[in-house]
N, C-alpha and C positions, 0 to 999 in steps of 0.2 A: 370651208371644208377642212377637216383635219386629215392629213395623210396617215397611212398605216405606220410610217416611221415615227409619227408623233403620238399615235395611240399605243404603240409598243416599241420603245426605243431599243429593246434588246433583241428584236427579231432579225436574224441574219439572212434568211431566205424567204421568198414570198412568191406565190404563183398568182399571176394576173393576166390581163389581156391587152393587146396593143390596140389603141383607139385610132391613132393616126401616125403617119411617118412621112415627113415632108423634107425636101432638100433644104439645106441651111449652111451657114458658114459660122465658124468660131474664130474670133480674133484672140490670139494669145501671144505671150512673150516667151521666147525660148533663148536662153543665154544672152539676154539683153536685146534681142532682135524681135521685132513685131512680125508675126506670121498670121496668115489667114488660112484656116483649115477647112476644106470642104467636107460636108457630111450631111447628117439628117437630124432633124428635131423629132423626137418621139414622145407622144402622149400615151400614158397607160391608164387603165381604169383606176388604179391606185398604185402606190409605190412605197417602198421602204427606203428609198434613196432621198435623203433630205436636200431640198433646194436651198442654196445659200440665203441667209437672212438672219436678222437679229444679232449681227456681229459674228455669226458662225459661218465658216466656209461650207461649201456643199460636200456631199458624200461622193465617193467613187465606188464603182462596182461593175456588175455585168448584167446585161439583159440577154439571157441565154448564154452564148459564148462571146457576145459583142461587148467590148469595153465601153463604159459610160465615162466620157471625159469631163462633162460639165452638167450640172443640174441647176436650173434657175426657176424661179416662180414667176408666172405671169397670171395675175389675178388668182382664180381658184385652182389653176393648173400647175403641175410640175413638169417642166420641159427638159427632156433628157437628150443631150447631144451625143451622137455616135457617128462613127466613120463608115459603117456598113448599114444598109437598110434592113429593117425587120418587117415581116408581113403583117399587114393590118388584119385584125380579127384573130390573129394567132395567140394561143395561150403560151405564156413565157414564164420562165423562172428567173426572178430578179435576185441577185446576190450582192450583199453590201461588203465593201472592204472594211472588215470588222476592226482591224487595228486602228485605222484612221477614224472610224466612227466612235469607238470607245474613247479614244484620245480626246475627240471633240466633246463628248459627253462629260468627261472628267474636267476639262478646262472650263466649259460653260457653267456647269453646276458649281465648280470652284469659284468662278467669278460672282455668281449669285450670292454665295455664302460670304465671301470677302466684302462685297458691296453692302450687304445687309448689316454686317457687324461693324464695318467702318462707319456707317451712318449711326447705328445704335450707340456705339461706344464714344465716338468723337464728333458726330454730326457732320462727317465728311460725305457729301453726296457724290455719286458716280455720274459723270456727264457723258462718258463714252467708254468703250473698251475695244481691244483688238486681240483676236485669237491668232497669234503668230505661228509660224512653222516650228519654231524652237522654244519660244517663250511668249507669254501673253502679258498685256498691260491693261491696267484700269486707270482711266483719267479721273482723278479726284478733284473736287472743287475746293481746293485749298492751296495756298502758296507753298506750303511745306508740311512734311510729316516728321515728327521727332523720332529718333532712333528708339527711344523707350516705347513710343506708341506703336511702332512697327513690331517690336518684340511682343507687346501685349496682344496685338491683333493676331499675330501668328499663333500664339499660344491659345487664343480663344477659338480660332477656326479649327485648329486641330483637336481641341477638346470636344467640339461639336461632332467632328468626324468619329472620334472614339465612342461617342454616345450612341452612334448608330441611328440617327434620327431619320425617319421616313421622309421621302419626297414624293408628293402626289401631284396629279394632273387633274384640273377641272376644266370643263368646257362650258362656258356661260354665254347666254345671249347678251348682246351689247346693251340691251335695255335693263339688264339685271342690276339692281342697286348694289350688289356685291362688287361689281366691276369698279365702282368708284372708290372702293376701299383698298385696292391693290396698288402696288408700286408700278409705275409705267412711265415711259418716255414717249408715249403716243403710238397710234397705229398707222401703218402705211396707208397712203391714199387709196390704193386699190385693194384694201383688205376686204375679204368676203367671208361670210359664215360666222360661226361662234368665236368667242374670245377664249384664248387658251391661257390658263393660269397655272404657274408652277408654284406649288405650295410646300415650303420647307417647314414642317410642323413646328409651330411656336417660334419661328425665326423670321420667316419672310414669305410673302405672297406676291408674285411678280408676273405681269403679263409678258408672255414670251412664246415664240414659235419654235425654239430650238429643241434639240434632243438632250435629255438629262438622265442622270442616274436615278434609281428608285429609292436609294438609301445613301445617306452621306458617308457611310462606311466604305462604299465603293470608290470614294475619292482616294482612299488609302492615306494620303498625307498631302499637305500644302506647304510649300516653301516660298516665303516672301524674300526675293533676292535683293530687293532694295528699291530706291526711288530715283527718279530723274526729274529735272525741271521740265514742266510742260509748257503749254502756250497760255498766255493771258492769265497769269497768276494761278495756274493749275499744276498739279503734281501727278506724274505717271508712276504708278505702283507696278513693279515687275514681279510676276509670280509664276510658279510651276505647280502642277497638280498631278498626283498619281504616278503613272508610269514615267512621266517626264522627269520626276524627281529621281527615280531609280536610275534612269539613263544618265542624268546629270551627275549623280554620285559615281556611277561606273566610269564615266569619262574623266571626272576629276581625279579618281583614284589612279586611273591609267596614266594621266598626266603627272601625278605625284610620283609614281614609280619611275617614270622616265626621268624626272628631275633628280630623283635620288641617285640614279645611275650616272647622270651627267655631272651633277654637282658634288657627288661623293659625300653628301651629308644627309642627315635625317630631315623629314618634312618640317620640323620646327625651326631648322636653321636655314631653310631655303631663301627667305627674304634677305637675311644677313649675307648669305653667300652671293646672291645676285647683286646686292648693293656694293660688295667688294669688287666684283667683276666690273660693274659699271664704272667705279672709280678708277680701276686699272685701265679700262678702255679709254676713258677720258684723258688720262695721263699719256697713254700711247698715242692717241690722236693728236694731242698738243705737241708731243715730241716729233711725230711724223710730219705735222704741218710746218714746224720749224725747219726740219731737214729739207722738206720740199722747197721752202723759200730760199734756203741757202743753195740748193741744187739749181734753182731757177737762175739765180745770180751768176753762178759758175758757168752754166750753159751759155748764157748771154755773153759773158766775158770771154769765154773760149772762142766764140764766133768773132767777137770784136778784135781779138788778138791775132786772128788768122789773116796774114797778109794777102791771101788769095780768096778772101771771103765772098767777093762779088756783091751783087745788090739784091740777093734773094736768100732767105733763110727759112728752112722747114724743119719741124721737130714734132715727134709724136711720143707720148708716154701713156701707158695704161693707167697709172695712178696719177691723179692730179685734179685740179679744179680751175675755175675762172681766174682766181687769184694767182695761181701758179703761172698761167699763160700770160696774164697781164704784167707780172713781174719781169718775165723775159722780154716782153715787148717794150716795157719802160726802160730796160737797161740797154736796149738796142736803139740806135738812131733811126726811127722809122720814117723820118722825112726823106731819107736816102735809100732805105732798105725795105723791101716788101717781105713781111713776116707771116708765115702760115703755120699755126700751131693747133694741135688736136690732143685731146685726152679721152680715154675710154677703150672699150674693146676694139680690137683691130677690125673685126668684121661686123661689129654690133653698133649699138648706140653710143653717143659720146657728145663732147663739146668741141667747138672750134673757135678760132680767133684769126681774123685776117687784119693785119695792121700795116700801114705804110703811107705813101703819099696819098693825100685825100682823093685826088681825081681817080687814081688807079683803084683804090678800095671801093669807091662809089660805083665804078664801072664793073668791077669783077665780083663784088659781093653777091648779087643775085644769081650769077652763074654757079658760084660755090654752093649756095643754098640748094639749087636744082640738083647738082651732082651728089650732094650728101643727103638729099631728101630731108632737108632740115627747115627750121624756123629760126629767124633772127632779124636783126636790124643793125643799122650802123650810123655813126656820126663822128665827125672830127677825126677822120682817118682810121677809124676802127669799125669792123663789122664782125659781130660775134653772135653765137646762138647755139641751138641744140641740133645735133645731127642724128637722124633716125638710123642711119647706116654709114659707117666709115669704110665700107667695102671698096669704095672707089677713091679712097684717099690718094693712092699713088697716081691715079689719073688726074686728080685735082692738082697735085704737086707738079706733074709734068706740064699741065696746062699753064700754071702760074709761072713756072720756070721759062716756058716758051714766051709768054707775054712779057716777062722782064727782059729777055734778050731782045725782043722786038722793040720794046720801049727804049732800051739802051742804044740800039742801032739808029733809031729815029733821032735821038738827041745828038748823036755823032754827025 
């Protein structure tokens, strides 16, 4: 069965009837967390909302005033997931999210065109593709694509777009000999009904269930952004089609204007300006690291030269790293002194080091981890790691100071 969305991909509204509405659940990921949403699966007599398939995501839209969150294909049926029930037998108006739909049409037809010409020009077969939220990729069966080939391919696809070549749809019986002549990666196991062929006149005929433009001029433009190494000697070709190219240019121009304001140079000098800044930053980082090392030595010596220093030393600095803390610990005789050092935000995350007599460090290290909500490990009289929060640093210091006094009294 071909759905109305496949017969007329440009239809934005459609009146149909509700066949069934059953309780269901939708598993989805929101902000990296998996959630299960309770709702209803709705079957309609026909639909203009495309169910995901053929590498193309599903459509979004409305059944009446009820949002459709997911559309999937089950055999010959399109199943619409909604959070509110709709009355069986009721006549409803279905509305498609046109911006999303047309974007998918542009990217999918763009993929067909790129795939056909990459094969015709260079013999590079498409093994899979992905219609992403911001950019799409075509997996080509070749270890690499030369820069000159990429340029030639981009020029060729855009030439076809400017030629305004028609794109037609044919519905053929599976037994029709013409089916054997079209490009295909096979039909799904639960396929039912006629075979749908997308025919770009004189360019490509491909078996496909997705929504497509009716003329290549509706693609507007295709931009091949570049390639990335794929899996198993394959190459991923990254591309944008139509409105995505316009949005990409708009975003790039906005970024360019921001850089002009920040760097105080024209766009042609941005790379050079950033390279100069990077060199300056590296020099400053090197100088800062040298100063931190010198400071660490002075901090340790200041403690060692204090006649009333005792057997416990604690120090915190916002700027610093593990090397800074270890230099201090190395300069102090930790066989006799318990040293507690931290770097980072006073109430935020940071690093810590506990150094001293091996027995004390082994005993106290896990407690320090607990108080600082951290992760770490220790050996040979040192216990160090990351602290998720230094908010209880003063409490840790008081605890260690008390344990040092207790240890000293036991020795006496």
